[in-house]
C-alpha positions as a Python dict, from the first residue, in 0.01 Angstrom:
ca = {
    (1, 'M'): (0, 0, 0),
    (2, 'E'): (254, 251, 128),
    (3, 'T'): (620, 164, 92),
    (4, 'K'): (853, 259, 372),
    (5, 'T'): (1185, 407, 269),
    (6, 'G'): (1479, 316, 491),
    (7, 'E'): (1749, 553, 610),
    (8, 'L'): (2103, 524, 480),
    (9, 'K'): (2376, 666, 702),
    (10, 'I'): (2606, 878, 484),
    (11, 'T'): (2936, 996, 634),
    (12, 'S'): (3277, 1101, 509),
    (13, 'P'): (3616, 1061, 675),
    (14, 'A'): (3702, 1400, 514),
    (15, 'F'): (3434, 1615, 686),
    (16, 'E'): (3151, 1603, 939),
    (17, 'N'): (2786, 1641, 841),
    (18, 'E'): (2724, 2018, 817),
    (19, 'G'): (3099, 2072, 855),
    (20, 'N'): (3349, 2229, 618),
    (21, 'I'): (3461, 2039, 310),
    (22, 'P'): (3843, 2046, 280),
    (23, 'A'): (3983, 2255, -8),
    (24, 'K'): (4127, 1936, -163),
    (25, 'Y'): (3775, 1854, -291),
    (26, 'S'): (3719, 2200, -441),
    (27, 'C'): (3840, 2406, -737),
    (28, 'D'): (4101, 2548, -496),
    (29, 'G'): (4255, 2203, -450),
    (30, 'E'): (4271, 1877, -644),
    (31, 'G'): (3902, 1896, -739),
    (32, 'V'): (3840, 1527, -668),
    (33, 'N'): (3529, 1382, -506),
    (34, 'P'): (3543, 1328, -130),
    (35, 'P'): (3531, 973, 5),
    (36, 'L'): (3185, 865, 123),
    (37, 'H'): (3085, 588, 361),
    (38, 'I'): (2736, 437, 329),
    (39, 'G'): (2585, 255, 625),
    (40, 'N'): (2255, 69, 672),
    (41, 'I'): (2237, -56, 311),
    (42, 'P'): (1921, -269, 317),
    (43, 'E'): (1899, -627, 200),
    (44, 'G'): (1767, -637, -155),
    (45, 'T'): (1967, -334, -269),
    (46, 'K'): (2076, -395, -630),
    (47, 'T'): (2252, -64, -694),
    (48, 'L'): (2314, 280, -546),
    (49, 'A'): (2265, 619, -709),
    (50, 'L'): (2416, 951, -603),
    (51, 'I'): (2327, 1314, -669),
    (52, 'A'): (2547, 1593, -531),
    (53, 'E'): (2416, 1947, -557),
    (54, 'D'): (2455, 2305, -433),
    (55, 'P'): (2120, 2478, -367),
    (56, 'D'): (2299, 2808, -290),
    (57, 'A'): (2428, 2863, -645),
    (58, 'P'): (2337, 3208, -787),
    (59, 'N'): (2126, 3069, -1075),
    (60, 'G'): (1944, 2801, -876),
    (61, 'T'): (2058, 2455, -767),
    (62, 'F'): (2382, 2352, -938),
    (63, 'V'): (2433, 1978, -991),
    (64, 'H'): (2788, 1868, -903),
    (65, 'W'): (2766, 1494, -954),
    (66, 'V'): (2522, 1240, -1097),
    (67, 'V'): (2621, 874, -1085),
    (68, 'Y'): (2412, 557, -1088),
    (69, 'N'): (2446, 178, -1106),
    (70, 'I'): (2702, 193, -825),
    (71, 'D'): (2771, -146, -667),
    (72, 'P'): (2605, -147, -324),
    (73, 'A'): (2930, -121, -129),
    (74, 'E'): (2982, 69, 195),
    (75, 'K'): (3246, 300, 49),
    (76, 'I'): (3280, 534, -246),
    (77, 'A'): (3651, 607, -277),
    (78, 'E'): (3806, 950, -307),
    (79, 'A'): (3881, 1052, -666),
    (80, 'S'): (3667, 771, -805),
    (81, 'N'): (3401, 717, -1066),
    (82, 'P'): (3203, 436, -902),
    (83, 'G'): (2928, 378, -1157),
    (84, 'T'): (2764, 521, -1469),
    (85, 'S'): (2815, 898, -1485),
    (86, 'G'): (2542, 1141, -1570),
    (87, 'D'): (2606, 1502, -1665),
    (88, 'N'): (2678, 1764, -1399),
    (89, 'G'): (2566, 2127, -1418),
    (90, 'A'): (2869, 2215, -1630),
    (91, 'G'): (2751, 1967, -1895),
    (92, 'K'): (3037, 1729, -1824),
    (93, 'S'): (3047, 1382, -1680),
    (94, 'G'): (3191, 1304, -1337),
    (95, 'Y'): (3241, 1510, -1022),
    (96, 'H'): (3242, 1890, -1053),
    (97, 'P'): (3426, 2032, -748),
    (98, 'A'): (3284, 2285, -504),
    (99, 'C'): (3368, 2633, -632),
    (100, 'P'): (3124, 2892, -493),
    (101, 'P'): (3153, 3237, -655),
    (102, 'S'): (3100, 3407, -316),
    (103, 'G'): (3022, 3319, 43),
    (104, 'S'): (2969, 2978, 198),
    (105, 'H'): (2763, 2725, 1),
    (106, 'R'): (2602, 2400, 112),
    (107, 'Y'): (2679, 2081, -82),
    (108, 'Y'): (2437, 1791, -44),
    (109, 'F'): (2544, 1435, -126),
    (110, 'H'): (2219, 1236, -166),
    (111, 'V'): (2259, 858, -187),
    (112, 'F'): (1976, 623, -287),
    (113, 'A'): (1958, 244, -242),
    (114, 'L'): (1761, 99, -533),
    (115, 'D'): (1585, -233, -591),
    (116, 'K'): (1700, -246, -956),
    (117, 'S'): (1971, -135, -1195),
    (118, 'I'): (1898, 180, -1393),
    (119, 'D'): (1868, 112, -1764),
    (120, 'M'): (2010, 444, -1886),
    (121, 'L'): (2311, 537, -2091),
    (122, 'A'): (2583, 761, -1945),
    (123, 'G'): (2547, 1137, -1979),
    (124, 'K'): (2191, 1171, -1851),
    (125, 'K'): (2081, 1465, -1635),
    (126, 'K'): (1972, 1470, -1270),
    (127, 'E'): (1605, 1489, -1374),
    (128, 'D'): (1643, 1176, -1590),
    (129, 'L'): (1786, 989, -1292),
    (130, 'E'): (1515, 1117, -1056),
    (131, 'N'): (1248, 991, -1299),
    (132, 'A'): (1423, 656, -1346),
    (133, 'I'): (1449, 584, -971),
    (134, 'K'): (1089, 677, -882),
    (135, 'G'): (926, 377, -717),
    (136, 'H'): (1260, 196, -679),
    (137, 'I'): (1414, 374, -376),
    (138, 'I'): (1432, 139, -77),
    (139, 'A'): (1652, 365, 134),
    (140, 'K'): (1812, 708, 110),
    (141, 'G'): (2043, 932, 304),
    (142, 'T'): (2216, 1268, 277),
    (143, 'L'): (2545, 1419, 388),
    (144, 'M'): (2582, 1797, 376),
    (145, 'G'): (2910, 1985, 377),
    (146, 'R'): (2994, 2353, 340),
    (147, 'Y'): (3262, 2524, 137),
    (148, 'E'): (3377, 2885, 112),
    (149, 'R'): (3666, 2991, -108),
    (150, 'K'): (3963, 3153, 58),
    (151, 'K'): (4026, 3511, -48),
}
């Protein structure tokens, strides 16, 4: 039996999909996470999980944020830590702000609606979360923003 994955609608009042992320959410500003709005959360969603990453980083995809066991609410507030934090690419917990070494980079905010809570301690890596949510994603959505440092 094939399971159908629904589509979450991920938006931000701070930037349009494929638009420019304001400096406030980067290493040039306050370095806090942007606010996210999550629409179309399906019935039966127990928790949300989020992975934010930059595929344009010089050494391969850089993970900016891993968080899981987020209450299935329609908003993730700016400068918040909405659930259990995993480790980002800098080996720290929480949001790591956009800070591309050169040029414009793309930042993807992937949100997953899950049919169960994730039984994992804080400080896990993106790959641990991806393995833990396999078979439990009932909907997903992505918001992409761009950031380029000012010279």
